[in-house]
C-alpha atoms as a printed R data frame, in Angstrom:
    type eleno elety resid chain resno       x       y       z
1   ATOM     1    CA   UNK     A     1   4.562 -10.761  16.025
2   ATOM     2    CA   UNK     A     2   3.336  -8.214  18.160
3   ATOM     3    CA   UNK     A     3  -0.293  -6.541  17.789
4   ATOM     4    CA   UNK     A     4   1.236  -3.576  16.320
5   ATOM     5    CA   UNK     A     5   2.935  -5.443  13.494
6   ATOM     6    CA   UNK     A     6  -0.089  -7.564  12.939
7   ATOM     7    CA   UNK     A     7  -2.088  -4.309  12.582
8   ATOM     8    CA   UNK     A     8   0.298  -2.801  10.191
9   ATOM     9    CA   UNK     A     9   0.525  -5.899   8.036
10  ATOM    10    CA   UNK     A    10  -3.187  -6.654   7.978
11  ATOM    11    CA   UNK     A    11  -4.007  -3.063   6.970
12  ATOM    12    CA   UNK     A    12  -1.222  -3.378   4.028
13  ATOM    13    CA   UNK     A    13  -2.528  -6.424   2.695
14  ATOM    14    CA   UNK     A    14  -6.188  -5.289   2.900
15  ATOM    15    CA   UNK     A    15  -5.072  -2.231   0.678
16  ATOM    16    CA   UNK     A    16  -3.131  -4.333  -1.679
17  ATOM    17    CA   UNK     A    17  -5.923  -6.808  -1.906
18  ATOM    18    CA   UNK     A    18  -8.151  -3.953  -3.035
19  ATOM    19    CA   UNK     A    19  -5.484  -2.608  -5.356
20  ATOM    20    CA   UNK     A    20  -5.250  -6.306  -6.802
21  ATOM    21    CA   UNK     A    21  -9.031  -5.979  -7.691
22  ATOM    22    CA   UNK     A    22  -8.469  -2.623  -9.213
23  ATOM    23    CA   UNK     A    23  -5.853  -4.066 -11.526
24  ATOM    24    CA   UNK     A    24  -7.814  -7.060 -12.309
25  ATOM    25    CA   UNK     A    25 -10.460  -4.744 -13.639
26  ATOM    26    CA   UNK     A    26  -7.859  -2.913 -15.618
27  ATOM    27    CA   UNK     A    27  -6.711  -6.065 -17.258
28  ATOM    28    CA   UNK     A    28 -10.065  -7.007 -18.181
29  ATOM    29    CA   UNK     A    29 -10.002 -10.221 -15.324
30  ATOM    30    CA   UNK     A    30 -12.616  -8.955 -13.287
31  ATOM    31    CA   UNK     A    31 -15.333  -6.446 -14.202
32  ATOM    32    CA   UNK     A    32 -14.739  -3.122 -15.978
33  ATOM    33    CA   UNK     A    33 -12.347  -0.711 -15.289
34  ATOM    34    CA   UNK     A    34 -12.908   3.054 -14.889
35  ATOM    35    CA   UNK     A    35 -12.947   4.542 -18.261
36  ATOM    36    CA   UNK     A    36 -12.769   8.714 -17.299
37  ATOM    37    CA   UNK     A    37 -10.918  10.492 -14.813
38  ATOM    38    CA   UNK     A    38 -14.168  11.076 -12.851
39  ATOM    39    CA   UNK     A    39 -14.606   7.336 -12.665
40  ATOM    40    CA   UNK     A    40 -10.820   6.798 -11.658
41  ATOM    41    CA   UNK     A    41 -10.986   9.487  -8.929
42  ATOM    42    CA   UNK     A    42 -14.255   8.280  -7.375
43  ATOM    43    CA   UNK     A    43 -13.089   4.698  -6.979
44  ATOM    44    CA   UNK     A    44  -9.499   5.948  -5.809
45  ATOM    45    CA   UNK     A    45 -11.390   8.070  -3.270
46  ATOM    46    CA   UNK     A    46 -13.633   5.401  -2.076
47  ATOM    47    CA   UNK     A    47 -10.699   3.161  -1.574
48  ATOM    48    CA   UNK     A    48  -8.815   5.786   0.579
49  ATOM    49    CA   UNK     A    49 -11.911   6.634   2.685
50  ATOM    50    CA   UNK     A    50 -12.817   2.925   3.285
51  ATOM    51    CA   UNK     A    51  -8.939   2.299   4.322
52  ATOM    52    CA   UNK     A    52  -8.839   5.249   6.614
53  ATOM    53    CA   UNK     A    53 -12.399   4.215   8.088
54  ATOM    54    CA   UNK     A    54 -10.830   0.489   8.765
55  ATOM    55    CA   UNK     A    55  -7.587   2.000  10.250
56  ATOM    56    CA   UNK     A    56  -9.581   4.290  12.692
57  ATOM    57    CA   UNK     A    57 -12.017   1.489  13.454
58  ATOM    58    CA   UNK     A    58  -9.250  -1.182  13.895
59  ATOM    59    CA   UNK     A    59  -6.930   0.893  16.129
60  ATOM    60    CA   UNK     A    60 -10.008   1.863  18.280
61  ATOM    61    CA   UNK     A    61 -11.000  -1.606  18.956
62  ATOM    62    CA   UNK     A    62  -7.352  -2.732  19.607
63  ATOM    63    CA   UNK     A    63  -6.860   0.419  21.951
64  ATOM    64    CA   UNK     A    64 -10.099  -0.302  23.713
65  ATOM    65    CA   UNK     A    65  -8.792  -3.569  25.037
66  ATOM    66    CA   UNK     A    66  -5.113  -2.517  25.537
67  ATOM    67    CA   UNK     A    67  -3.778   1.038  25.002
68  ATOM    68    CA   UNK     A    68  -0.286   0.067  24.778
69  ATOM    69    CA   UNK     A    69  -0.731  -2.731  22.231
70  ATOM    70    CA   UNK     A    70  -0.846  -0.653  19.177
71  ATOM    71    CA   UNK     A    71   2.384   1.303  20.074
72  ATOM    72    CA   UNK     A    72   5.627  -0.450  18.507
73  ATOM    73    CA   UNK     A    73   8.606  -1.321  20.612
74  ATOM    74    CA   UNK     A    74  12.099  -0.103  19.737
75  ATOM    75    CA   UNK     A    75  13.019  -3.079  17.530
76  ATOM    76    CA   UNK     A    76   9.551  -2.790  15.628
77  ATOM    77    CA   UNK     A    77  10.402   0.973  15.102
78  ATOM    78    CA   UNK     A    78  13.786   0.138  13.535
79  ATOM    79    CA   UNK     A    79  12.265  -2.452  11.493
80  ATOM    80    CA   UNK     A    80   9.598  -0.392  10.275
81  ATOM    81    CA   UNK     A    81  12.388   2.285   9.411
82  ATOM    82    CA   UNK     A    82  14.199  -0.239   7.470
83  ATOM    83    CA   UNK     A    83  11.222  -1.497   5.411
84  ATOM    84    CA   UNK     A    84  10.135   2.157   4.774
85  ATOM    85    CA   UNK     A    85  13.805   2.903   3.450
86  ATOM    86    CA   UNK     A    86  13.246  -0.219   0.904
87  ATOM    87    CA   UNK     A    87   9.880   1.095  -0.105
88  ATOM    88    CA   UNK     A    88  11.357   4.490  -0.643
89  ATOM    89    CA   UNK     A    89  13.949   3.233  -2.903
90  ATOM    90    CA   UNK     A    90  11.274   1.197  -5.108
91  ATOM    91    CA   UNK     A    91   9.387   4.524  -5.303
92  ATOM    92    CA   UNK     A    92  12.373   6.449  -6.520
93  ATOM    93    CA   UNK     A    93  13.130   3.805  -9.020
94  ATOM    94    CA   UNK     A    94   9.569   3.929 -10.099
95  ATOM    95    CA   UNK     A    95   9.644   7.717 -10.269
96  ATOM    96    CA   UNK     A    96  12.738   7.023 -12.748
97  ATOM    97    CA   UNK     A    97  10.733   4.651 -14.740
98  ATOM    98    CA   UNK     A    98   8.011   6.896 -15.031
99  ATOM    99    CA   UNK     A    99   9.806   9.710 -16.084
100 ATOM   100    CA   UNK     A   100  11.005   7.357 -19.007
101 ATOM   101    CA   UNK     A   101   7.491   6.642 -19.769
102 ATOM   102    CA   UNK     A   102   6.464  10.201 -20.175
103 ATOM   103    CA   UNK     A   103   8.088  10.237 -23.622
104 ATOM   104    CA   UNK     A   104   6.005   7.143 -24.664
105 ATOM   105    CA   UNK     A   105   2.538   7.797 -25.936
106 ATOM   106    CA   UNK     A   106   0.565   6.719 -22.945
107 ATOM   107    CA   UNK     A   107  -2.960   7.840 -22.155
108 ATOM   108    CA   UNK     A   108  -3.381   9.738 -18.847
109 ATOM   109    CA   UNK     A   109  -5.360   6.479 -17.679
110 ATOM   110    CA   UNK     A   110  -2.277   4.494 -18.176
111 ATOM   111    CA   UNK     A   111  -0.028   6.756 -16.459
112 ATOM   112    CA   UNK     A   112  -2.521   6.881 -13.582
113 ATOM   113    CA   UNK     A   113  -2.437   2.994 -13.289
114 ATOM   114    CA   UNK     A   114   1.528   3.244 -13.502
115 ATOM   115    CA   UNK     A   115   1.479   5.421 -10.736
116 ATOM   116    CA   UNK     A   116  -0.631   3.195  -8.681
117 ATOM   117    CA   UNK     A   117   1.452   0.157  -9.635
118 ATOM   118    CA   UNK     A   118   4.605   1.852  -8.550
119 ATOM   119    CA   UNK     A   119   2.865   2.341  -5.078
120 ATOM   120    CA   UNK     A   120   1.517  -1.023  -4.794
121 ATOM   121    CA   UNK     A   121   4.984  -2.282  -5.559
122 ATOM   122    CA   UNK     A   122   6.666  -0.082  -3.081
123 ATOM   123    CA   UNK     A   123   4.005  -1.456  -0.368
124 ATOM   124    CA   UNK     A   124   5.013  -4.987  -1.357
125 ATOM   125    CA   UNK     A   125   8.161  -4.681  -0.826
126 ATOM   126    CA   UNK     A   126   7.651  -2.690   2.319
127 ATOM   127    CA   UNK     A   127   5.655  -5.572   3.833
128 ATOM   128    CA   UNK     A   128   8.036  -8.194   2.500
129 ATOM   129    CA   UNK     A   129  11.341  -6.478   3.890
130 ATOM   130    CA   UNK     A   130   9.708  -5.932   7.282
131 ATOM   131    CA   UNK     A   131   8.767  -9.574   7.649
132 ATOM   132    CA   UNK     A   132  11.867 -10.585   6.564
133 ATOM   133    CA   UNK     A   133  13.788  -8.330   9.095
134 ATOM   134    CA   UNK     A   134  11.408  -9.240  11.806
135 ATOM   135    CA   UNK     A   135  12.178 -13.051  11.269
136 ATOM   136    CA   UNK     A   136  15.948 -12.476  10.950
137 ATOM   137    CA   UNK     A   137  15.868 -10.802  14.260
138 ATOM   138    CA   UNK     A   138  17.250  -7.342  12.645
């Protein structure tokens, strides 16, 4: 795998690991879940800020050694496009599921966590299909 693909997979898996921790707190496995809208958005905001910080830092470190290493080649761009398509399909299916769940008596916190679950599932499908396409030579 090229540096670009390793970079994308590393950041995506890191983000998914953080969201796995979040869902572990939601299900009572590790720590306590956010109980209010403010706590939820503070946690989510911290996650986003840390993710953006690590993205920028990692790309700067890589670019420092080789400016072209972070850029994808033509094959990797096609693979990423296919993987993004698969992730997009999951997002649309998740939105349809969430539209159905709107008519169920869910709390706003449950709905917010359902949206995060759809995003995480789409990211997992994106990573998995991208690695599959790279290995298969698509």
